[in-house]
PDB file of N, CA, C and O in Angstrom, chain B, residues numbered from 101:
ATOM      1  N   UNK B 101       0.975  -1.205   0.195  1.00  0.00           N
ATOM      2  CA  UNK B 101       0.094   0.430  -0.218  1.00  0.00           C
ATOM      3  C   UNK B 101       0.591   1.159   0.084  1.00  0.00           C
ATOM      4  O   UNK B 101      -0.025   2.186  -0.203  1.00  0.00           O
ATOM      5  N   UNK B 102       2.121   1.510   0.929  1.00  0.00           N
ATOM      6  CA  UNK B 102       2.930   2.311   0.788  1.00  0.00           C
ATOM      7  C   UNK B 102       3.473   2.631  -0.040  1.00  0.00           C
ATOM      8  O   UNK B 102       3.816   3.812  -0.099  1.00  0.00           O
ATOM      9  N   UNK B 103       3.837   1.630  -1.174  1.00  0.00           N
ATOM     10  CA  UNK B 103       4.533   1.542  -2.297  1.00  0.00           C
ATOM     11  C   UNK B 103       3.964   2.607  -3.338  1.00  0.00           C
ATOM     12  O   UNK B 103       4.420   3.620  -3.868  1.00  0.00           O
ATOM     13  N   UNK B 104       2.547   1.792  -3.396  1.00  0.00           N
ATOM     14  CA  UNK B 104       1.509   2.727  -4.536  1.00  0.00           C
ATOM     15  C   UNK B 104       1.483   4.065  -4.070  1.00  0.00           C
ATOM     16  O   UNK B 104       1.736   4.950  -4.888  1.00  0.00           O
ATOM     17  N   UNK B 105       1.142   4.455  -2.553  1.00  0.00           N
ATOM     18  CA  UNK B 105       0.869   6.129  -2.892  1.00  0.00           C
ATOM     19  C   UNK B 105       2.409   6.938  -2.675  1.00  0.00           C
ATOM     20  O   UNK B 105       2.413   8.148  -2.449  1.00  0.00           O
ATOM     21  N   UNK B 106       3.573   6.233  -2.756  1.00  0.00           N
ATOM     22  CA  UNK B 106       4.752   6.651  -2.975  1.00  0.00           C
ATOM     23  C   UNK B 106       4.764   7.143  -4.571  1.00  0.00           C
ATOM     24  O   UNK B 106       5.294   8.209  -4.883  1.00  0.00           O
ATOM     25  N   UNK B 107       4.229   6.404  -5.398  1.00  0.00           N
ATOM     26  CA  UNK B 107       4.929   6.607  -6.813  1.00  0.00           C
ATOM     27  C   UNK B 107       4.012   7.928  -7.031  1.00  0.00           C
ATOM     28  O   UNK B 107       4.332   8.861  -7.768  1.00  0.00           O
ATOM     29  N   UNK B 108       2.751   7.846  -6.225  1.00  0.00           N
ATOM     30  CA  UNK B 108       1.528   9.470  -6.761  1.00  0.00           C
ATOM     31  C   UNK B 108       2.400  10.563  -6.124  1.00  0.00           C
ATOM     32  O   UNK B 108       1.906  11.657  -6.396  1.00  0.00           O
ATOM     33  N   UNK B 109       3.397  10.666  -5.456  1.00  0.00           N
ATOM     34  CA  UNK B 109       4.019  12.078  -4.629  1.00  0.00           C
ATOM     35  C   UNK B 109       4.066  12.808  -5.392  1.00  0.00           C
ATOM     36  O   UNK B 109       3.364  13.806  -5.225  1.00  0.00           O
ATOM     37  N   UNK B 110       4.971  12.711  -6.730  1.00  0.00           N
ATOM     38  CA  UNK B 110       5.357  13.329  -7.439  1.00  0.00           C
ATOM     39  C   UNK B 110       4.397  14.097  -8.076  1.00  0.00           C
ATOM     40  O   UNK B 110       4.471  15.321  -8.178  1.00  0.00           O
ATOM     41  N   UNK B 111       3.287  13.252  -8.608  1.00  0.00           N
ATOM     42  CA  UNK B 111       2.002  14.081  -9.221  1.00  0.00           C
ATOM     43  C   UNK B 111       1.552  14.801  -8.363  1.00  0.00           C
ATOM     44  O   UNK B 111       1.656  16.012  -8.554  1.00  0.00           O
ATOM     45  N   UNK B 112       0.875  14.301  -7.078  1.00  0.00           N
ATOM     46  CA  UNK B 112       0.412  15.463  -5.843  1.00  0.00           C
ATOM     47  C   UNK B 112       1.380  16.542  -5.900  1.00  0.00           C
ATOM     48  O   UNK B 112       1.008  17.505  -6.570  1.00  0.00           O
ATOM     49  N   UNK B 113       2.060  16.592  -5.585  1.00  0.00           N
ATOM     50  CA  UNK B 113       3.527  17.830  -5.416  1.00  0.00           C
ATOM     51  C   UNK B 113       2.955  18.593  -6.535  1.00  0.00           C
ATOM     52  O   UNK B 113       2.396  19.679  -6.382  1.00  0.00           O
ATOM     53  N   UNK B 114       3.152  17.824  -7.997  1.00  0.00           N
ATOM     54  CA  UNK B 114       3.204  18.824  -8.946  1.00  0.00           C
ATOM     55  C   UNK B 114       1.643  19.332  -9.412  1.00  0.00           C
ATOM     56  O   UNK B 114       1.529  20.367 -10.068  1.00  0.00           O
ATOM     57  N   UNK B 115       0.791  18.757  -9.135  1.00  0.00           N
ATOM     58  CA  UNK B 115      -0.637  19.407  -9.267  1.00  0.00           C
ATOM     59  C   UNK B 115      -0.789  20.321  -8.419  1.00  0.00           C
ATOM     60  O   UNK B 115      -1.406  21.323  -8.780  1.00  0.00           O
ATOM     61  N   UNK B 116      -0.206  20.231  -6.879  1.00  0.00           N
ATOM     62  CA  UNK B 116      -0.786  21.417  -5.657  1.00  0.00           C
ATOM     63  C   UNK B 116      -0.221  22.416  -6.170  1.00  0.00           C
ATOM     64  O   UNK B 116      -0.752  23.503  -5.942  1.00  0.00           O
ATOM     65  N   UNK B 117       1.398  22.382  -7.275  1.00  0.00           N
ATOM     66  CA  UNK B 117       2.020  23.536  -7.326  1.00  0.00           C
ATOM     67  C   UNK B 117       1.975  24.370  -8.368  1.00  0.00           C
ATOM     68  O   UNK B 117       2.531  25.463  -8.479  1.00  0.00           O
ATOM     69  N   UNK B 118       0.940  23.521  -9.512  1.00  0.00           N
ATOM     70  CA  UNK B 118      -0.119  23.958 -10.462  1.00  0.00           C
ATOM     71  C   UNK B 118      -0.927  24.932 -10.114  1.00  0.00           C
ATOM     72  O   UNK B 118      -0.886  26.115 -10.454  1.00  0.00           O
ATOM     73  N   UNK B 119      -1.835  24.261  -9.260  1.00  0.00           N
ATOM     74  CA  UNK B 119      -2.912  24.714  -8.612  1.00  0.00           C
ATOM     75  C   UNK B 119      -2.426  26.076  -7.786  1.00  0.00           C
ATOM     76  O   UNK B 119      -3.108  27.093  -7.910  1.00  0.00           O
ATOM     77  N   UNK B 120      -1.156  26.087  -6.884  1.00  0.00           N
ATOM     78  CA  UNK B 120      -1.318  27.321  -6.232  1.00  0.00           C
ATOM     79  C   UNK B 120      -0.838  28.828  -7.405  1.00  0.00           C
ATOM     80  O   UNK B 120      -1.001  30.048  -7.426  1.00  0.00           O
ATOM     81  N   UNK B 121      -0.293  27.932  -8.107  1.00  0.00           N
ATOM     82  CA  UNK B 121       0.804  28.880  -9.424  1.00  0.00           C
ATOM     83  C   UNK B 121      -0.048  29.198 -10.120  1.00  0.00           C
ATOM     84  O   UNK B 121       0.233  30.050 -10.963  1.00  0.00           O
ATOM     85  N   UNK B 122      -1.479  28.648 -10.074  1.00  0.00           N
ATOM     86  CA  UNK B 122      -2.302  29.776 -11.435  1.00  0.00           C
ATOM     87  C   UNK B 122      -3.126  30.454 -10.094  1.00  0.00           C
ATOM     88  O   UNK B 122      -3.291  31.664 -10.251  1.00  0.00           O
ATOM     89  N   UNK B 123      -3.578  30.016  -9.037  1.00  0.00           N
ATOM     90  CA  UNK B 123      -4.095  30.886  -8.147  1.00  0.00           C
ATOM     91  C   UNK B 123      -3.467  31.811  -7.911  1.00  0.00           C
ATOM     92  O   UNK B 123      -4.206  32.773  -8.124  1.00  0.00           O
ATOM     93  N   UNK B 124      -1.961  32.348  -7.399  1.00  0.00           N
ATOM     94  CA  UNK B 124      -1.083  33.242  -7.769  1.00  0.00           C
ATOM     95  C   UNK B 124      -1.375  33.766  -8.650  1.00  0.00           C
ATOM     96  O   UNK B 124      -2.201  34.631  -8.357  1.00  0.00           O
ATOM     97  N   UNK B 125      -1.086  33.733  -9.977  1.00  0.00           N
ATOM     98  CA  UNK B 125      -1.492  34.291 -10.939  1.00  0.00           C
ATOM     99  C   UNK B 125      -2.975  35.266 -11.330  1.00  0.00           C
ATOM    100  O   UNK B 125      -3.018  36.282 -12.023  1.00  0.00           O
ATOM    101  N   UNK B 126      -4.072  34.590 -10.653  1.00  0.00           N
ATOM    102  CA  UNK B 126      -4.896  35.164 -10.984  1.00  0.00           C
ATOM    103  C   UNK B 126      -5.196  36.230  -9.542  1.00  0.00           C
ATOM    104  O   UNK B 126      -5.962  37.193  -9.497  1.00  0.00           O
ATOM    105  N   UNK B 127      -4.306  35.678  -8.423  1.00  0.00           N
ATOM    106  CA  UNK B 127      -5.217  36.969  -7.589  1.00  0.00           C
ATOM    107  C   UNK B 127      -3.859  38.184  -7.998  1.00  0.00           C
ATOM    108  O   UNK B 127      -4.064  39.215  -7.357  1.00  0.00           O
ATOM    109  N   UNK B 128      -2.560  38.291  -8.891  1.00  0.00           N
ATOM    110  CA  UNK B 128      -1.699  39.310  -8.911  1.00  0.00           C
ATOM    111  C   UNK B 128      -1.777  39.636 -10.239  1.00  0.00           C
ATOM    112  O   UNK B 128      -1.466  40.763 -10.623  1.00  0.00           O
ATOM    113  N   UNK B 129      -2.208  38.663 -11.084  1.00  0.00           N
ATOM    114  CA  UNK B 129      -2.470  39.580 -12.689  1.00  0.00           C
ATOM    115  C   UNK B 129      -3.948  39.438 -12.898  1.00  0.00           C
ATOM    116  O   UNK B 129      -4.500  40.538 -12.927  1.00  0.00           O
ATOM    117  N   UNK B 130      -4.852  38.300 -13.070  1.00  0.00           N
ATOM    118  CA  UNK B 130      -6.008  38.126 -13.185  1.00  0.00           C
ATOM    119  C   UNK B 130      -6.434  38.998 -14.253  1.00  0.00           C
ATOM    120  O   UNK B 130      -5.601  39.851 -14.558  1.00  0.00           O
ATOM    121  N   UNK B 131      -7.494  39.002 -14.887  1.00  0.00           N
ATOM    122  CA  UNK B 131      -8.720  39.444 -15.443  1.00  0.00           C
ATOM    123  C   UNK B 131      -9.377  40.356 -14.543  1.00  0.00           C
ATOM    124  O   UNK B 131      -9.616  40.082 -13.367  1.00  0.00           O
ATOM    125  N   UNK B 132      -9.769  41.827 -15.305  1.00  0.00           N
ATOM    126  CA  UNK B 132     -10.382  42.802 -14.865  1.00  0.00           C
ATOM    127  C   UNK B 132     -11.261  42.921 -15.118  1.00  0.00           C
ATOM    128  O   UNK B 132     -11.866  43.634 -14.317  1.00  0.00           O
ATOM    129  N   UNK B 133     -12.194  42.371 -16.436  1.00  0.00           N
ATOM    130  CA  UNK B 133     -12.976  42.882 -17.041  1.00  0.00           C
ATOM    131  C   UNK B 133     -14.208  41.429 -17.021  1.00  0.00           C
ATOM    132  O   UNK B 133     -15.330  41.428 -17.527  1.00  0.00           O
ATOM    133  N   UNK B 134     -13.506  40.267 -16.243  1.00  0.00           N
ATOM    134  CA  UNK B 134     -14.216  38.891 -16.485  1.00  0.00           C
ATOM    135  C   UNK B 134     -14.172  38.411 -18.060  1.00  0.00           C
ATOM    136  O   UNK B 134     -14.871  37.454 -18.394  1.00  0.00           O
ATOM    137  N   UNK B 135     -13.710  38.788 -18.598  1.00  0.00           N
ATOM    138  CA  UNK B 135     -14.078  38.147 -20.246  1.00  0.00           C
ATOM    139  C   UNK B 135     -13.092  37.315 -20.018  1.00  0.00           C
ATOM    140  O   UNK B 135     -13.481  36.244 -20.484  1.00  0.00           O
ATOM    141  N   UNK B 136     -11.759  37.137 -19.456  1.00  0.00           N
ATOM    142  CA  UNK B 136     -11.156  36.059 -20.109  1.00  0.00           C
ATOM    143  C   UNK B 136     -11.381  34.611 -19.101  1.00  0.00           C
ATOM    144  O   UNK B 136     -11.522  34.484 -17.885  1.00  0.00           O
ATOM    145  N   UNK B 137     -11.348  33.847 -19.975  1.00  0.00           N
ATOM    146  CA  UNK B 137     -11.970  32.392 -19.626  1.00  0.00           C
ATOM    147  C   UNK B 137     -11.132  31.606 -18.530  1.00  0.00           C
ATOM    148  O   UNK B 137     -11.655  30.881 -17.684  1.00  0.00           O
ATOM    149  N   UNK B 138      -9.912  31.811 -18.633  1.00  0.00           N
ATOM    150  CA  UNK B 138      -9.196  31.258 -17.453  1.00  0.00           C
ATOM    151  C   UNK B 138      -8.778  31.833 -16.172  1.00  0.00           C
ATOM    152  O   UNK B 138      -8.781  31.166 -15.138  1.00  0.00           O
ATOM    153  N   UNK B 139      -8.428  33.030 -16.225  1.00  0.00           N
ATOM    154  CA  UNK B 139      -7.934  33.827 -14.831  1.00  0.00           C
ATOM    155  C   UNK B 139      -9.359  35.267 -14.798  1.00  0.00           C
ATOM    156  O   UNK B 139      -9.332  36.478 -14.579  1.00  0.00           O
ATOM    157  N   UNK B 140     -10.555  34.167 -15.180  1.00  0.00           N
ATOM    158  CA  UNK B 140     -11.716  35.355 -14.778  1.00  0.00           C
ATOM    159  C   UNK B 140     -12.057  34.742 -13.445  1.00  0.00           C
ATOM    160  O   UNK B 140     -12.519  35.602 -12.695  1.00  0.00           O
ATOM    161  N   UNK B 141     -12.001  33.803 -13.014  1.00  0.00           N
ATOM    162  CA  UNK B 141     -12.301  32.832 -11.502  1.00  0.00           C
ATOM    163  C   UNK B 141     -11.166  32.353 -11.029  1.00  0.00           C
ATOM    164  O   UNK B 141     -10.434  31.769 -11.827  1.00  0.00           O
ATOM    165  N   UNK B 142     -10.704  32.499  -9.470  1.00  0.00           N
ATOM    166  CA  UNK B 142     -10.208  31.794  -8.820  1.00  0.00           C
ATOM    167  C   UNK B 142     -10.313  30.384  -9.046  1.00  0.00           C
ATOM    168  O   UNK B 142      -9.292  29.703  -9.135  1.00  0.00           O
ATOM    169  N   UNK B 143     -11.303  29.951  -9.132  1.00  0.00           N
ATOM    170  CA  UNK B 143     -11.614  28.239  -9.404  1.00  0.00           C
ATOM    171  C   UNK B 143     -11.048  27.501 -10.500  1.00  0.00           C
ATOM    172  O   UNK B 143     -10.291  26.533 -10.575  1.00  0.00           O
ATOM    173  N   UNK B 144     -11.612  28.206 -11.290  1.00  0.00           N
ATOM    174  CA  UNK B 144     -10.888  28.313 -12.759  1.00  0.00           C
ATOM    175  C   UNK B 144      -9.832  28.069 -12.668  1.00  0.00           C
ATOM    176  O   UNK B 144      -9.554  26.885 -12.864  1.00  0.00           O
ATOM    177  N   UNK B 145      -8.648  29.058 -12.318  1.00  0.00           N
ATOM    178  CA  UNK B 145      -7.742  29.184 -12.460  1.00  0.00           C
ATOM    179  C   UNK B 145      -6.954  28.060 -12.023  1.00  0.00           C
ATOM    180  O   UNK B 145      -6.190  27.437 -12.760  1.00  0.00           O
ATOM    181  N   UNK B 146      -7.175  27.795 -10.699  1.00  0.00           N
ATOM    182  CA  UNK B 146      -6.612  26.842  -9.712  1.00  0.00           C
ATOM    183  C   UNK B 146      -7.120  25.132 -10.183  1.00  0.00           C
ATOM    184  O   UNK B 146      -6.520  24.091  -9.916  1.00  0.00           O
ATOM    185  N   UNK B 147      -7.991  25.246 -10.704  1.00  0.00           N
ATOM    186  CA  UNK B 147      -8.214  24.103 -11.413  1.00  0.00           C
ATOM    187  C   UNK B 147      -7.469  23.871 -13.028  1.00  0.00           C
ATOM    188  O   UNK B 147      -7.169  22.677 -13.014  1.00  0.00           O
ATOM    189  N   UNK B 148      -7.260  24.151 -13.687  1.00  0.00           N
ATOM    190  CA  UNK B 148      -6.541  24.426 -14.914  1.00  0.00           C
ATOM    191  C   UNK B 148      -4.581  24.403 -14.507  1.00  0.00           C
ATOM    192  O   UNK B 148      -3.662  23.972 -15.204  1.00  0.00           O
ATOM    193  N   UNK B 149      -4.550  24.945 -13.354  1.00  0.00           N
ATOM    194  CA  UNK B 149      -2.972  24.769 -12.867  1.00  0.00           C
ATOM    195  C   UNK B 149      -3.166  23.005 -12.227  1.00  0.00           C
ATOM    196  O   UNK B 149      -2.226  22.232 -12.417  1.00  0.00           O
ATOM    197  N   UNK B 150      -3.999  22.678 -11.743  1.00  0.00           N
ATOM    198  CA  UNK B 150      -4.023  21.499 -10.990  1.00  0.00           C
ATOM    199  C   UNK B 150      -4.349  20.494 -12.226  1.00  0.00           C
ATOM    200  O   UNK B 150      -4.041  19.323 -12.003  1.00  0.00           O
ATOM    201  N   UNK B 151      -4.837  20.728 -13.304  1.00  0.00           N
ATOM    202  CA  UNK B 151      -4.813  19.489 -14.289  1.00  0.00           C
ATOM    203  C   UNK B 151      -3.455  19.816 -14.718  1.00  0.00           C
ATOM    204  O   UNK B 151      -2.638  18.987 -14.317  1.00  0.00           O
ATOM    205  N   UNK B 152      -2.842  21.006 -15.580  1.00  0.00           N
ATOM    206  CA  UNK B 152      -1.268  20.832 -15.895  1.00  0.00           C
ATOM    207  C   UNK B 152      -0.782  20.644 -14.929  1.00  0.00           C
ATOM    208  O   UNK B 152      -0.550  19.437 -14.980  1.00  0.00           O
ATOM    209  N   UNK B 153      -0.432  20.999 -14.010  1.00  0.00           N
ATOM    210  CA  UNK B 153       0.440  20.875 -13.211  1.00  0.00           C
ATOM    211  C   UNK B 153       0.348  19.292 -13.011  1.00  0.00           C
ATOM    212  O   UNK B 153       1.509  19.000 -12.724  1.00  0.00           O
ATOM    213  N   UNK B 154      -0.382  18.136 -13.006  1.00  0.00           N
ATOM    214  CA  UNK B 154      -0.932  16.688 -13.026  1.00  0.00           C
ATOM    215  C   UNK B 154      -0.449  16.292 -13.522  1.00  0.00           C
ATOM    216  O   UNK B 154       0.324  15.384 -13.215  1.00  0.00           O
ATOM    217  N   UNK B 155      -0.719  16.964 -15.055  1.00  0.00           N
ATOM    218  CA  UNK B 155      -0.038  15.965 -16.512  1.00  0.00           C
ATOM    219  C   UNK B 155       1.617  16.176 -16.362  1.00  0.00           C
ATOM    220  O   UNK B 155       2.340  15.202 -16.570  1.00  0.00           O
ATOM    221  N   UNK B 156       2.172  17.401 -16.015  1.00  0.00           N
ATOM    222  CA  UNK B 156       3.909  17.568 -15.781  1.00  0.00           C
ATOM    223  C   UNK B 156       3.933  16.469 -15.023  1.00  0.00           C
ATOM    224  O   UNK B 156       4.065  15.368 -15.557  1.00  0.00           O
ATOM    225  N   UNK B 157       3.826  16.585 -13.848  1.00  0.00           N
ATOM    226  CA  UNK B 157       4.110  15.199 -12.800  1.00  0.00           C
ATOM    227  C   UNK B 157       3.730  14.105 -13.147  1.00  0.00           C
ATOM    228  O   UNK B 157       4.156  13.214 -12.411  1.00  0.00           O
ATOM    229  N   UNK B 158       2.927  13.679 -14.189  1.00  0.00           N
ATOM    230  CA  UNK B 158       2.681  12.055 -14.754  1.00  0.00           C
ATOM    231  C   UNK B 158       3.857  11.829 -15.244  1.00  0.00           C
ATOM    232  O   UNK B 158       4.513  10.792 -15.142  1.00  0.00           O
ATOM    233  N   UNK B 159       4.185  12.991 -15.888  1.00  0.00           N
ATOM    234  CA  UNK B 159       5.078  12.438 -17.446  1.00  0.00           C
ATOM    235  C   UNK B 159       6.672  12.777 -16.754  1.00  0.00           C
ATOM    236  O   UNK B 159       7.725  12.464 -17.311  1.00  0.00           O
ATOM    237  N   UNK B 160       6.581  13.415 -15.556  1.00  0.00           N
ATOM    238  CA  UNK B 160       8.406  13.136 -14.778  1.00  0.00           C
ATOM    239  C   UNK B 160       7.846  12.133 -14.235  1.00  0.00           C
ATOM    240  O   UNK B 160       8.677  11.281 -14.548  1.00  0.00           O
ATOM    241  N   UNK B 161       6.797  11.390 -13.456  1.00  0.00           N
ATOM    242  CA  UNK B 161       6.824  10.073 -12.778  1.00  0.00           C
ATOM    243  C   UNK B 161       7.210   9.037 -13.876  1.00  0.00           C
ATOM    244  O   UNK B 161       8.318   8.503 -13.829  1.00  0.00           O
ATOM    245  N   UNK B 162       6.324   8.744 -14.860  1.00  0.00           N
ATOM    246  CA  UNK B 162       6.479   7.727 -15.798  1.00  0.00           C
ATOM    247  C   UNK B 162       8.560   7.570 -16.202  1.00  0.00           C
ATOM    248  O   UNK B 162       9.260   6.562 -16.103  1.00  0.00           O
ATOM    249  N   UNK B 163       8.966   8.989 -16.638  1.00  0.00           N
ATOM    250  CA  UNK B 163      10.234   9.371 -16.761  1.00  0.00           C
ATOM    251  C   UNK B 163      10.984   8.426 -15.925  1.00  0.00           C
ATOM    252  O   UNK B 163      11.685   7.515 -16.365  1.00  0.00           O
ATOM    253  N   UNK B 164      10.735   8.780 -14.356  1.00  0.00           N
ATOM    254  CA  UNK B 164      11.539   8.614 -13.331  1.00  0.00           C
ATOM    255  C   UNK B 164      11.752   6.700 -13.132  1.00  0.00           C
ATOM    256  O   UNK B 164      12.710   5.993 -12.821  1.00  0.00           O
ATOM    257  N   UNK B 165      10.326   6.428 -13.497  1.00  0.00           N
ATOM    258  CA  UNK B 165      10.149   4.630 -13.578  1.00  0.00           C
ATOM    259  C   UNK B 165      11.042   4.283 -14.037  1.00  0.00           C
ATOM    260  O   UNK B 165      12.079   3.916 -13.485  1.00  0.00           O
ATOM    261  N   UNK B 166      10.663   4.367 -15.717  1.00  0.00           N
ATOM    262  CA  UNK B 166      11.484   4.151 -16.363  1.00  0.00           C
ATOM    263  C   UNK B 166      13.050   4.092 -16.386  1.00  0.00           C
ATOM    264  O   UNK B 166      13.841   3.151 -16.327  1.00  0.00           O
ATOM    265  N   UNK B 167      13.169   5.150 -16.470  1.00  0.00           N
ATOM    266  CA  UNK B 167      14.784   4.965 -15.670  1.00  0.00           C
ATOM    267  C   UNK B 167      15.225   4.232 -14.941  1.00  0.00           C
ATOM    268  O   UNK B 167      16.232   3.541 -15.095  1.00  0.00           O
ATOM    269  N   UNK B 168      14.374   4.300 -13.856  1.00  0.00           N
ATOM    270  CA  UNK B 168      14.563   3.203 -12.449  1.00  0.00           C
ATOM    271  C   UNK B 168      14.516   1.616 -13.063  1.00  0.00           C
ATOM    272  O   UNK B 168      15.106   0.681 -12.523  1.00  0.00           O
ATOM    273  N   UNK B 169      13.810   1.515 -14.128  1.00  0.00           N
ATOM    274  CA  UNK B 169      13.396  -0.115 -14.255  1.00  0.00           C
ATOM    275  C   UNK B 169      14.295  -0.271 -15.042  1.00  0.00           C
ATOM    276  O   UNK B 169      14.484  -1.475 -15.218  1.00  0.00           O
ATOM    277  N   UNK B 170      15.150   0.531 -15.782  1.00  0.00           N
ATOM    278  CA  UNK B 170      16.281   0.197 -16.731  1.00  0.00           C
ATOM    279  C   UNK B 170      17.652  -0.794 -15.666  1.00  0.00           C
ATOM    280  O   UNK B 170      18.314  -1.780 -15.989  1.00  0.00           O
ATOM    281  N   UNK B 171      17.638   0.075 -14.265  1.00  0.00           N
ATOM    282  CA  UNK B 171      18.753  -0.190 -14.015  1.00  0.00           C
ATOM    283  C   UNK B 171      18.882  -1.274 -12.576  1.00  0.00           C
ATOM    284  O   UNK B 171      19.987  -1.647 -12.181  1.00  0.00           O
TER     285      UNK B 171
END
């Protein structure tokens, strides 16, 4: 069980980092008019950050797992 959780740690860290970065982007830059799709709402911004962060984390996790299997 613990080994299964360890394999998802990188994905979770990248997803949370992406979500935080996109929220900070919304907060400091944002969209003043409300017509911007991604930056008009903190929920949408954080959701996109979570999604893209998870995708990047998944890619890195797969790369690390393939590298470890070769050795």
